[in-house]
C-alpha positions as CSV (number, residue, x, y, z in Angstrom):
1,M,0.0,0.2,0.2
2,L,2.9,2.6,-0.9
3,V,1.6,6.2,-1.6
4,D,3.6,8.6,-3.7
5,T,1.9,12.0,-2.8
6,H,4.2,14.0,-4.7
7,A,5.7,13.1,-8.1
8,H,6.5,14.6,-11.6
9,L,5.6,11.5,-13.9
10,D,5.0,14.0,-16.8
11,D,8.6,15.3,-16.6
12,K,10.2,14.5,-19.8
13,R,12.7,12.2,-18.1
14,F,9.7,9.6,-18.5
15,D,9.0,10.1,-22.1
16,N,10.6,7.1,-23.5
17,D,9.0,4.7,-20.9
18,R,6.7,6.2,-18.8
19,E,3.8,3.7,-19.4
20,E,6.4,1.1,-18.5
21,V,7.1,2.8,-15.5
22,I,3.6,3.1,-14.0
23,K,3.1,-0.5,-14.7
24,R,5.9,-1.4,-12.8
25,C,4.8,0.7,-9.8
26,V,1.2,-1.1,-9.8
27,E,3.2,-4.6,-9.6
28,E,5.3,-3.1,-6.9
29,G,2.2,-2.2,-4.9
30,V,1.7,1.5,-5.2
31,V,-1.6,2.3,-4.6
32,C,-1.4,5.9,-5.4
33,I,0.4,8.4,-7.0
34,I,-0.4,12.2,-6.9
35,N,1.2,14.0,-9.9
36,A,2.0,17.8,-9.0
37,G,1.6,20.4,-11.8
38,S,4.1,23.0,-11.8
39,S,3.0,25.0,-14.9
40,L,0.0,25.3,-16.9
41,S,1.3,22.9,-19.6
42,S,2.4,20.3,-16.9
43,S,-0.8,20.8,-15.0
44,I,-2.8,19.8,-18.3
45,K,-0.2,16.6,-18.4
46,A,-1.0,15.8,-14.8
47,V,-4.6,15.9,-15.6
48,S,-4.4,13.9,-18.6
49,L,-2.3,11.2,-16.7
50,A,-4.8,10.9,-14.1
51,A,-7.6,10.6,-16.8
52,E,-5.5,7.6,-18.2
53,H,-4.5,5.8,-15.0
54,S,-6.2,4.6,-12.1
55,I,-3.8,5.3,-9.1
56,I,-2.8,8.6,-10.8
57,Y,-4.4,12.0,-9.5
58,A,-3.6,15.6,-10.3
59,T,-2.8,18.8,-8.6
60,V,-2.7,22.3,-10.8
61,G,-0.5,25.0,-9.9
62,I,2.3,27.4,-11.0
63,H,5.7,26.8,-9.3
64,P,7.7,29.8,-8.3
65,H,9.9,29.1,-10.6
66,D,7.6,29.7,-13.2
67,A,5.6,32.4,-11.5
68,K,7.2,35.2,-13.7
69,T,5.3,33.4,-16.4
70,A,1.9,34.2,-14.7
71,D,-0.5,36.6,-16.2
72,G,-4.0,37.7,-15.9
73,Y,-5.2,34.5,-17.8
74,T,-3.4,32.2,-15.7
75,T,-6.1,32.2,-12.6
76,E,-8.6,31.7,-15.1
77,L,-6.8,28.8,-16.8
78,L,-6.1,27.1,-13.4
79,R,-9.5,27.4,-12.2
80,S,-10.4,25.7,-15.5
81,L,-8.1,22.8,-15.2
82,A,-8.9,22.2,-11.2
83,G,-12.5,21.4,-12.2
84,K,-11.4,18.5,-14.4
85,D,-12.0,15.0,-12.9
86,K,-9.4,13.5,-10.3
87,V,-8.2,16.9,-9.3
88,V,-7.5,16.9,-6.1
89,A,-5.4,20.0,-4.7
90,I,-3.8,23.3,-6.0
91,G,0.1,23.0,-6.3
92,E,2.7,23.0,-6.4
93,I,3.0,26.4,-5.4
94,G,5.2,28.3,-2.8
95,L,8.3,30.4,-2.7
96,D,11.9,29.4,-3.7
97,Y,14.4,31.8,-2.5
98,H,17.4,29.2,-3.4
99,Y,17.3,29.6,-7.0
100,D,15.3,33.0,-7.4
101,F,14.0,32.3,-10.8
102,S,11.6,34.5,-10.8
103,P,11.9,37.7,-8.5
104,R,10.7,37.4,-4.9
105,D,7.7,39.8,-5.1
106,K,6.1,37.9,-8.1
107,Q,6.4,34.8,-6.5
108,Q,5.0,36.0,-3.4
109,Q,2.0,37.5,-5.7
110,V,1.5,34.2,-7.2
111,F,1.5,32.3,-4.3
112,R,-1.4,34.6,-2.8
113,E,-3.5,34.0,-5.9
114,Q,-3.2,30.6,-6.0
115,I,-4.1,30.6,-2.0
116,G,-7.1,32.4,-2.8
117,L,-7.9,30.4,-5.6
118,A,-7.9,27.1,-3.3
119,R,-10.1,28.8,-1.1
120,E,-12.6,29.7,-3.4
121,L,-12.5,26.2,-5.0
122,K,-12.1,24.5,-1.4
123,L,-9.3,22.5,-2.2
124,P,-6.2,22.0,-0.4
125,I,-2.9,23.2,-1.5
126,V,0.6,21.6,-2.1
127,V,3.3,24.2,-0.9
128,H,7.2,24.3,-2.0
129,D,9.4,25.8,0.5
130,R,12.6,26.2,-0.3
131,E,14.8,28.6,2.2
132,A,11.8,30.8,2.6
133,H,9.9,29.4,5.9
134,G,9.6,33.0,7.2
135,D,7.6,34.2,4.3
136,I,5.9,31.1,3.5
137,L,4.5,30.9,7.5
138,K,3.6,34.9,6.7
139,I,1.7,34.4,3.6
140,L,-0.4,30.9,4.9
141,K,-1.5,33.0,7.8
142,E,-2.7,36.2,5.8
143,E,-4.1,34.3,3.3
144,R,-6.1,32.1,5.7
145,A,-4.7,28.9,4.4
146,V,-5.8,27.2,7.4
147,E,-9.5,27.2,5.9
148,V,-8.4,24.6,3.1
149,G,-5.3,23.3,4.9
150,G,-2.3,21.0,2.5
151,V,0.7,19.5,2.7
152,M,4.4,20.9,3.0
153,H,6.0,19.1,0.5
154,C,9.4,17.7,0.8
155,F,9.8,19.7,4.1
156,S,13.0,20.9,4.9
157,G,12.3,23.4,7.8
158,S,12.7,22.9,11.6
159,K,10.4,21.2,13.9
160,E,9.1,24.8,15.1
161,T,8.2,25.6,11.7
162,A,6.9,22.0,11.2
163,K,4.4,22.7,14.4
164,E,3.3,26.3,13.1
165,C,2.5,24.4,9.7
166,M,0.5,21.7,11.6
167,D,-1.4,24.2,13.7
168,M,-3.0,25.5,10.2
169,D,-3.9,21.9,9.8
170,F,-1.2,21.3,7.3
171,F,0.6,17.7,6.9
172,I,4.3,17.1,6.7
173,S,5.4,15.0,3.5
174,F,8.9,13.4,3.9
175,A,11.1,12.7,0.5
176,G,14.4,11.1,-0.4
177,P,16.4,13.7,1.7
178,V,15.4,11.8,4.9
179,T,17.0,8.7,3.7
180,F,20.5,10.8,3.1
181,D,23.1,10.6,6.0
182,N,23.7,14.0,6.5
183,A,20.1,15.0,6.8
184,K,20.0,15.4,10.7
185,R,17.2,18.1,10.4
186,A,15.3,15.9,8.4
187,K,15.4,13.2,10.5
188,E,14.5,15.2,13.8
189,V,11.4,16.6,12.2
190,A,10.5,13.1,10.8
191,S,10.9,11.9,14.6
192,Y,8.8,14.8,15.7
193,V,5.9,15.1,13.6
194,P,3.3,12.9,14.8
195,V,2.5,9.7,12.5
196,D,-1.4,10.9,11.7
197,R,0.2,14.0,10.2
198,L,2.9,12.9,8.0
199,L,3.0,11.9,4.3
200,T,5.4,10.3,1.9
201,E,6.8,11.1,-1.5
202,T,9.4,11.0,-4.1
203,D,9.4,14.2,-5.9
204,C,10.4,11.9,-8.7
205,P,12.5,12.2,-11.2
206,Y,14.3,14.4,-8.4
207,L,15.8,13.4,-4.9
208,T,16.3,9.9,-5.2
209,P,16.7,8.2,-2.0
210,V,19.7,6.0,-0.5
211,P,20.4,3.8,-1.8
212,L,19.8,4.6,-5.4
213,R,21.1,8.3,-5.3
214,G,22.2,9.0,-8.7
215,R,19.6,7.4,-10.5
216,R,16.2,8.7,-12.2
217,N,13.5,8.4,-9.2
218,Y,10.2,7.0,-9.8
219,P,7.3,6.3,-7.2
220,G,8.3,2.8,-6.5
221,N,11.2,4.2,-4.5
222,V,9.0,5.6,-1.9
223,K,9.5,2.3,-0.1
224,F,12.9,3.6,1.0
225,V,11.2,6.4,2.5
226,V,8.9,4.6,4.4
227,E,11.8,2.4,5.7
228,E,13.6,5.2,6.9
229,I,10.9,6.6,8.7
230,C,10.0,3.4,10.2
231,R,13.4,3.3,11.3
232,I,13.2,6.7,12.9
233,K,10.0,6.4,14.5
234,N,10.5,2.8,15.5
235,L,7.3,2.1,13.7
236,E,6.0,-1.2,12.3
237,R,5.9,-0.9,8.4
238,E,1.9,-1.7,8.1
239,R,1.2,0.8,10.7
240,L,3.2,3.5,8.8
241,L,1.6,2.5,5.5
242,E,-2.0,1.9,7.0
243,T,-1.9,5.6,8.4
244,V,-0.5,7.5,5.3
245,V,-3.3,5.7,3.6
246,D,-5.8,7.2,5.8
247,N,-3.9,10.8,5.7
248,T,-4.1,10.9,2.1
249,I,-7.6,9.9,2.0
250,K,-8.4,12.8,4.7
251,L,-6.6,15.5,3.2
252,F,-7.5,14.9,-0.6
253,G,-10.7,13.4,-0.6
254,I,-10.1,10.5,-2.8
255,D,-10.8,6.7,-2.4
256,I,-7.7,4.3,-2.4
257,T,-8.4,0.7,-2.6
258,R,-6.7,-1.0,0.1
C-alpha cells in the first residue's frame, strides 16, 4: 500500500518509458500517485495522466520558478483545470529563495493568488518551500490557508516551523532527503511529526533516496522513504503504510483501494 503524494511523471525524463514505469509501480504495490503540476503545461499533462490511470491523481498550479510567466489569464486557466476529474489540490505552489528564478515579489503575488483560488474552490494546497520559511508562514497565515489546509511538500524546515504548519491543518511530507546520511534536521523532524500528520513522497524524477542516489527516481522508490521513517520512529511498516493511506484520503478526499 505504498503512496507517493508528490511525483512528476509528466517530466520529459519519463518520455521514453512512462507507461512501463507506471505498470512497474502497480506491480510493486503503489496504490496512489499524486502527480503535481508546476506550470500550466505540466498541469494539463498531470490531468491527462490522471484520466488515463486509475492510481494517478493530479494537482494543478504554478511553481515559484514559473511565477514570472503568470499573467491575468493564469488564474482563469487554473480554475478551469481544477474542475477536471481527479484534480485533488492546487499545487505545486510556494516560494523558492534558493534559485530565485522568479523575482521574490512576483513569487509572493502568485502564491497569494493561488491560495485564494484554493479557498474559492475549497481545495487543499501543495506547498513548495525552499529557504523561505518565514515568508511562507506569513503568507499562509495572512491568506487564511488554514481554511483549506494542505501539505508541506518535501519539508526542509525546523521542528518549530513544522509545528506552525501543523497548527494550520497542514501535513508534513518526507521524500528522499530523509534517507541521506547528512540529513540530520530532516530526521529530527520526521521523529517529531506525529504519524497522523505525516505523508510520503518521491518528488520523482528528483531526490532519489539512498541506496539509489544518482539514478532517476520513480514512485516505487517511496518504499525507501517509508523504511527510513519506520526506523527513525521505531514503527512497524504496516502501521505507517496504513496511516499514510488514511492521511492521504483525509487530505485529498480520494478513494484508495486497499
